[in-house]
Residue, then its C-alpha position, 0 to 999 in steps of 0.5 A: m452457512s459457509l463463510p464467503v470467499y475472501l476477495d479483498y486482499a488489497a485491504t488486508t491479507p491473512v497472516d501466512p502460517r509461516v509468519a505466525s509461527a515465527m511470531a509465536a516464538c517471540l511471545t512467551q517466556e520460553g521464546v525471545f520475549a524481551n525488549p530489544a533496547s535492553r542491552s544489559h542482559i542476554y534476553g535483550w541481546q536475543a531480541e535485538e538480534k531478531v529485530e536486526h535480522a528482520r531489518r535485513q529481511v525487509a532491506d533485502l526485499l527493497v534492495a536497500d541497506p538495513r540502516e535505511v529501514v526505520w520501523t513504524s506502525g504501518a504505512t500510515e505512520s510512515n507516510n506521515l513521518a515522510i511527508k510531515g518530517v520533510f517539511e517540519a525539518a524545513g520550517y514548513k517552507g517549500h512546495l509539495v507535489t502529490s495527487v488527488c488519487e492518493h490514499k488518505a494517509v497521504i492526502d490528509p497529511a498534505k492538507w495538514l501541511e497546506a493549512r500551515g502554509v505549505d504550497v501543495t500542487w494536486l496532480r490529477p491522474d489520466a483516465n487509467g489512474v496513472v499520473p503522467v511523468a510530464d505532469v510531474r515535470a510541469a509541476l516542479r518549481p525552484d522551491t519544490r521540496l518533495v514529490s509524494l506519489m503512490h506506486v500502485n493505486n489501492e482502488v484500481g491497481s494502476v501502476n505509476p511510472v515511479a522509476e521515471i519520476g524518481a529519475l526526474c526528481r533526482q535530476e532536479s534535486v527534489l526528494f521523492h516519497v513513494d507510498a508502496a503499501q500496495s506494491a511491496g511484496k507484489l512488485a519487484l522493488d529496488m531503491e537505487a533503480l527506482q531512485v526514491d528517497l523515502l518509501s512506505l510499506s505495511a506488513h499486513k499487505f503482504y501476509g504479515p501482521k497488522g499494526v507494523g510497517a517500515l519507512y525506507v529512508r535513503r541514508a544521504i537524506a536522513r538529516q532532512l527528516a524531523p521525527q514525529i514521535h519523540g521519547g527515547g531516540h529509537e531508530r537512529g532518532l527518527r522514531s521513538g518507542t519500544l519495538p514490538t519484537h514479535q511484530l517485527v519478526g513477523l514483518g521480516e518473515a513476511a518480507a522474506i517469503a514475499r521476496n522468494q515467492l514474488a514471481e510465482d505469486s504475481e503470475r498466479t494471482a494475475r492468472l486468477r484475476d484474468h480468469l475472473w474478469s473473463g468470466i464476468a466481462g460479457l455481462a450487460g453493462v459491465k466494464r473494467n476500470g483502469c488499464p490492464q497493461a499498467m495494473s498490479p497483478i491482484h487488482l480488478n476494479v469493475c463497474f456494473s452500470g446502473i447498479d448501486s455498489e451498496t446494493l451490489l455488495l449486500s447482494l453478493r453475500d457469497i464473496a467478500i469484496s469492497s467498493g474501495s479503500a477499507c479506510t473509506s468503506a464507511s463513506m457513502e460518497p462515490s470513490y474520489v479515485l474513480k471520479a478523478m479518473g473521469l468516471s461519473d458519480a453514477d458509474a463510480h457508485s456502481s464500481v467495486r474492487i475485487s482483489l486476489g491473493r496468495f490463498t485464492t484458489m481457482a475454485d474460489v474464482d469459479r464460485a465468485i464468477e457463478h455468484i456474480r453472474t447470478v446476482i447481476g442477472k437478478l438485479a438487472v431484471a429487477 
């Protein structure tokens, strides 16, 4: 039996072979294996050189200064460092603005702060899953310390107007944090153009290894951030811990490849995504969630009205998709993102996320179309 077609790239991507090759060279005694913090011998110097080269590669992807890239274990840690770090440094005083459709890695730290006395304003998205700039402006107060909003929604793929929100925050002297886990390596990023102060990313979202990521910290605001992990003072005091050379080399290589192939990958995946939608759009009861004009190139969230997503996922055995975020895939509750967009519980329960990537082929898409049409036909009759 052949493996199902993998169409869950929003959750995690396979490691690009070029990335795996670069990482392998840092795992054995014949390669660059040492602790990058060991500055008393050549092995440590070699590892440090590799790590700093990777930092430059990530900075180039973000159009930033390498000194503004702080290594973490992924976007979840980066989000926690950004959000908790800002308010811990301020003695848990001030006001936070975020939204109800953020990833749990933002929602849970915000609730943690709320329990400690931080006032949080929870914005709601419009029917397309976008947080309007006007709503952010209306939420700002004299004591607002941080606005934290994702660039691309992980379930629907809706793209928030981060450049406009960034300009607003900069004008009002409010820090702006962006969870870019779904946009880094897929959409063009420029830290100065977007006017963000803090930005989170994960390597495994753009064909790098799992368990490693980074937080962009604008140099001018670095002192306004309290570290969350102590012990050794690594990363200019913002994140202690021995650096995993092979993981960081993989992250750097993935960033360099993504930067070089950004336009090609985005155009290709969008074309495949649109072909997939055109192949299933005519099915009875099928509708697309979100606005195609403000959506990432890899996402397709589809509602199959009247069919429970669990039943649908079990029936679609020839393709690997999900009913939402991988972090909430064990939950039987309807998607909180789709409900925030105004979908009923029934339609939210009937929706699935399909996401394409660098290694998806037209043959994969055609196979998925045929399988979906067959399964939906049978379930509709039943």
